[in-house]
Steps between C-alpha positions, in 0.01 A plus 500: 500500500685514166581157354789419274453355145800413283472529128750234372628594155566157344706587196870564476523562125739787427238662255201424718183720522418371842650786695264740345208265545589437870512870568167541324354214705631665836346825411171333402488299813555798723300483817532671846497155668787353291875562489602372149859408406637377168726210546713463180630150459768643248644702796457211761699283251456170669711215344315188410398322818812385671382407848631157621146419655159541374335833584232348712762414759577871547856427566654755278878503453556766230509872602289595193235252601491653861479855357217382260314341786522811727383727215193279419407444876444892516194479255138418596408439132665452160432599141682276250546708190669346185485460139363177341780288357390212268162464690672507835708719729869604479768277685607791712165523693470126539850479634426785747183322615674169531769644730258528789201319636361591844542871414237465224237299698157667545628828342223638268630520145373671180654389177523755234646381169571716200536390134373509146219259598433653839675223693222269580713181452776651720250578762351135501868356525605728793168438688619138521835607647339739750249224605792277560662756717172527701453871394154641510411556128303816491189521273624811312790420266497768219656407170678770332476473117763674297520580129757654283278801445574585877866571416723739321799415269717461816268242634396724787131584608337782293248560789485222763210645668291510188616156392393338828206734580248209428657281770577763761170442704581141531857573610343737762280208608820319609563763750144475629518124520832512705331756748193285534714191571724675738199633694350154511819324601673730750 
């Protein structure tokens, strides 16, 4: 049985590099047992949380919340992919997580943070959030270190495969961990 994993791209900056990274992560995670989708929060475009009740009540009033809930319910697992901002995470990804509650519970999640320092502090901050949402924090959470040498004068990757080659085996391990978890908890 093929299981669905959503790769949530948690950046909405107009000049972001996250789209290229998300495509690379998706290609690197390719596995016969997984259907991988990129969920781009810039395209989802949720307003700041505007539900009258707390998400834990599940009494959604806004159409955009109902659509977001329906989308997330389709997935058996989640990868949170985002840039590290000031030792943390972007507001757009926190907002998207805050909209829902029950939909996140018990879903396995791998956190992949990219940044000039590899994103370790963003990973720590996000693990507290996912733990609060009762998600299952997976053991493999690759940090994607970026440096100015990876980019051309237009701030585009010169060769993304070469840039992230050292981390590719760890990204592939995320797929293997999902498969192992899904076979254990049918």
